[in-house]
C-alpha positions in Angstrom: -130.0 49.7 17.1 -128.4 48.3 14.0 -125.7 50.7 12.6 -126.5 52.1 9.3 -125.0 50.2 6.4 -123.9 52.6 3.7 -123.7 51.5 0.2 -120.8 52.9 -1.8 -121.8 55.3 -4.5 -120.8 54.7 -8.2 -118.1 57.3 -7.9 -116.7 55.8 -4.7 -116.6 52.4 -6.3 -114.6 53.8 -9.2 -112.2 55.3 -6.8 -111.9 52.0 -4.9 -111.1 50.2 -8.1 -108.4 52.7 -9.0 -106.9 52.7 -5.5 -107.3 48.9 -5.1 -105.2 48.5 -8.3 -102.6 51.2 -7.8 -100.1 49.6 -10.1 -99.8 46.9 -12.7 -97.7 44.7 -10.4 -100.6 42.4 -9.4 -100.9 41.2 -13.0 -97.6 39.4 -12.6 -99.0 37.1 -9.9 -100.2 33.7 -11.0 -103.9 33.1 -10.0 -105.4 30.5 -7.6 -109.0 29.5 -7.4 -111.2 29.2 -4.3 -111.3 25.4 -4.6 -107.5 25.3 -4.8 -107.4 27.3 -1.5 -109.3 24.7 0.4 -106.2 23.1 1.7 -105.1 26.4 3.4 -108.2 27.5 5.2 -106.1 27.9 8.4 -109.0 28.1 10.9 -106.5 27.5 13.7 -103.5 29.7 13.1 -101.0 32.4 14.0 -101.6 35.9 12.7 -98.9 38.5 12.0 -100.1 42.0 11.0 -98.5 44.9 9.3 -99.6 48.5 8.4 -98.0 50.5 5.6 -99.0 53.2 3.1 -100.4 52.9 -0.4 -97.2 54.5 -1.7 -95.2 51.5 -0.6 -97.6 49.0 -2.2 -95.9 48.5 -5.6 -92.4 48.1 -4.1 -93.4 45.6 -1.5 -95.5 43.5 -3.9 -92.7 43.4 -6.4 -90.5 41.8 -3.7 -92.9 38.9 -3.2 -94.5 38.3 -6.7 -92.5 35.1 -7.3 -93.5 33.5 -4.0 -97.3 33.8 -3.9 -100.4 33.2 -6.1 -103.4 35.5 -6.0 -107.0 34.5 -5.5 -109.0 35.1 -8.6 -112.8 34.7 -8.8 -114.5 34.9 -12.2 -111.7 37.1 -13.4 -111.7 39.4 -10.4 -108.8 39.7 -8.0 -110.1 42.6 -5.8 -112.9 41.4 -3.5 -115.3 43.5 -1.4 -115.9 42.5 2.2 -118.6 44.0 4.5 -118.5 43.0 8.1 -120.8 43.8 11.1 -119.2 43.4 14.5 -121.2 42.6 17.7 -120.3 43.6 21.2 -122.1 44.3 24.5 -123.7 47.7 25.2 -120.7 48.6 27.3 -118.1 47.3 24.7 -116.9 44.5 27.0 -115.2 42.6 24.2 -113.3 45.7 23.0 -112.3 46.6 26.6 -110.9 43.1 27.1 -108.6 43.6 24.1 -107.7 47.1 25.3 -106.7 45.7 28.7 -104.6 43.0 27.1 -106.7 40.1 28.3 -105.9 36.7 26.9 -108.5 34.2 25.8 -110.8 36.8 24.1 -113.5 36.8 21.5 -114.8 38.7 18.5 -118.2 38.0 16.9 -119.1 39.2 13.5 -121.1 38.6 10.4 -119.1 38.9 7.2 -120.6 39.3 3.7 -118.4 38.4 0.7 -120.1 40.8 -1.7 -118.6 39.4 -5.0 -119.7 35.8 -4.3 -122.9 36.8 -2.5 -122.2 34.6 0.5 -122.1 35.3 4.2 -121.0 33.7 7.4 -121.6 34.3 11.1 -118.1 33.9 12.7 -116.5 33.7 16.1 -112.8 34.4 16.4 -111.1 33.3 19.6 -107.6 34.5 20.5 -106.1 32.1 23.1 -103.4 32.6 25.6 -100.9 30.9 23.4 -101.3 33.6 20.7 -103.3 31.4 18.3 -106.4 32.5 16.5 -109.2 29.9 16.2 -112.1 30.7 13.9 -115.4 28.9 13.7 -118.3 29.9 11.5 -121.6 28.9 10.0 -123.0 29.9 6.6 -125.6 32.6 7.0 -126.5 34.8 4.1 -128.5 37.4 5.9 -127.1 39.6 8.7 -128.7 38.5 12.0 -130.6 41.2 13.8 -131.7 38.9 16.7 -130.2 35.7 18.1 -132.5 32.9 17.1 -132.5 29.6 15.2 -129.2 28.5 13.8 -127.3 31.6 14.9 -128.4 31.2 18.5 -127.5 27.5 18.6 -124.1 28.2 17.0 -123.2 31.0 19.5 -124.5 29.0 22.5 -122.1 26.2 21.5 -119.2 28.5 20.8 -119.2 31.2 23.4 -118.8 31.0 27.2 -121.6 33.6 27.7 -125.2 34.0 26.4 -125.4 35.7 22.9 -128.4 37.8 24.1 -125.9 40.3 25.6 -124.5 41.0 22.1 -125.7 43.8 19.8 -124.5 45.1 16.5 -122.1 48.0 17.0 -119.9 48.7 13.9 -119.6 48.0 10.2 -116.1 47.5 8.8 -115.9 47.5 5.0 -112.8 47.1 2.8 -111.4 45.6 -0.4 -109.1 42.6 -0.1 -106.5 40.8 -2.2 -105.8 37.2 -1.0 -102.5 35.4 -1.7 -101.3 31.9 -1.0 -97.7 30.9 -0.6 -96.5 28.6 -3.4 -94.4 26.5 -1.0 -96.2 26.2 2.2 -99.4 26.6 4.3 -99.5 30.4 4.4 -102.1 32.9 3.4 -101.5 36.6 3.0 -104.3 39.1 2.9 -103.9 42.8 1.8 -106.8 45.1 2.8 -107.4 48.5 1.1 -110.0 51.2 1.2 -110.9 50.6 4.8 -114.0 52.3 6.2 -115.7 52.2 9.5 -119.5 53.0 9.7 -121.0 53.8 13.1 -124.6 55.0 12.9 -124.5 57.9 10.4 -120.7 58.5 10.8 -118.1 57.0 8.4 -114.4 57.1 9.0 -112.3 56.3 6.0 -108.6 55.2 5.9 -108.1 55.2 2.2 -104.3 55.7 2.2 -103.7 52.8 4.6 -102.8 49.2 3.7 -103.3 46.4 6.2 -101.4 43.1 5.6 -101.9 39.9 7.6 -99.8 36.8 7.3 -101.7 33.6 8.4 -99.7 30.5 9.2 -100.2 27.1 11.0 -97.3 28.2 13.1 -95.0 31.2 12.8 -92.1 30.5 10.6 -90.0 32.1 7.7 -92.1 34.1 5.3 -91.0 35.9 2.2 -93.5 38.7 2.9 -92.3 39.1 6.5 -88.7 39.3 5.2 -89.8 42.1 2.9 -91.4 43.9 5.8 -88.1 43.7 7.7 -86.2 44.9 4.7 -88.4 48.1 4.5 -88.4 48.6 8.3 -92.1 47.9 8.7 -92.8 46.5 12.1 -95.6 44.2 12.9 -98.5 45.6 14.8 -101.2 43.8 16.8 -104.2 46.2 16.8 -107.3 44.7 15.2 -109.5 46.4 12.7 -112.4 46.1 15.1 -110.5 47.8 17.9 -109.2 50.4 15.5 -112.7 51.2 14.3 -114.2 51.4 17.8 -111.4 53.7 19.0 -111.8 56.0 16.0 -115.6 56.2 15.9 -117.0 55.7 19.4 -117.1 58.2 22.2 -116.7 57.5 25.9 -114.5 54.4 25.5 -111.0 53.7 26.7 -108.3 54.1 24.1 -105.1 55.1 26.0 -103.4 51.7 25.4 -104.0 52.1 21.7 -102.9 55.8 21.5 -99.4 55.2 19.9 -100.8 52.8 17.3 -103.7 55.1 16.5 -101.2 58.0 16.0 -99.2 55.8 13.7 -102.3 54.9 11.7 -103.4 58.5 11.3 -99.9 59.5 10.1 -99.7 56.7 7.6 -103.2 57.5 6.3 -102.0 61.0 5.1 -98.8 59.8 3.5 
């Protein structure tokens, strides 16, 4: 059964816009267009993730404002993402991550709300710590594996896509930045919400940052994280969402990270 996709109310969108722009600091970043970002798609990359609170946002972004440009689409810098994740009925993909298995997969359909585009995507994390993403353009969220989506998944996955079913919506607002001096992208996610059936779990005080590079090297943003004693953390949004919204699943290995997330969300 497809999890219910909840549309944000007008009042919620107003709150998202306020929280998504907590300060004036982002106006100080020079813009970059989607076309200009083509050279830094980074579909084969290393990912480094950080979690901090909305109260730290202005200070941190002020540290890096001279080193990054911010994606701007038709005058908008804050973009809405709505993503449906697929797994087996017994959450095999989640459990592989929980057990620390290498060479693991995530399958999702992502809608870029502001540009009215969508992609069916497969993310593969290999045993060398690299993330390899493949995708096909697909506007509508697939409810069954047929046609182009079935062909794509059959070519990309080591198992039959028919065992996959939709399990969880993950929605958030994102700022995207590009390093002025190298092949590096930085994404900042705000207003995170997990939707499972009729239940919604919101983490609206949390900020998730992800540094994406061809290979791990010096980064102004990661230097700022070190300065403010913010450690990198590897838990994915999908695993976070499953652990917070689903019953009867293993979560012991994520317990300390989930406690940290809950603490930061009330700061």
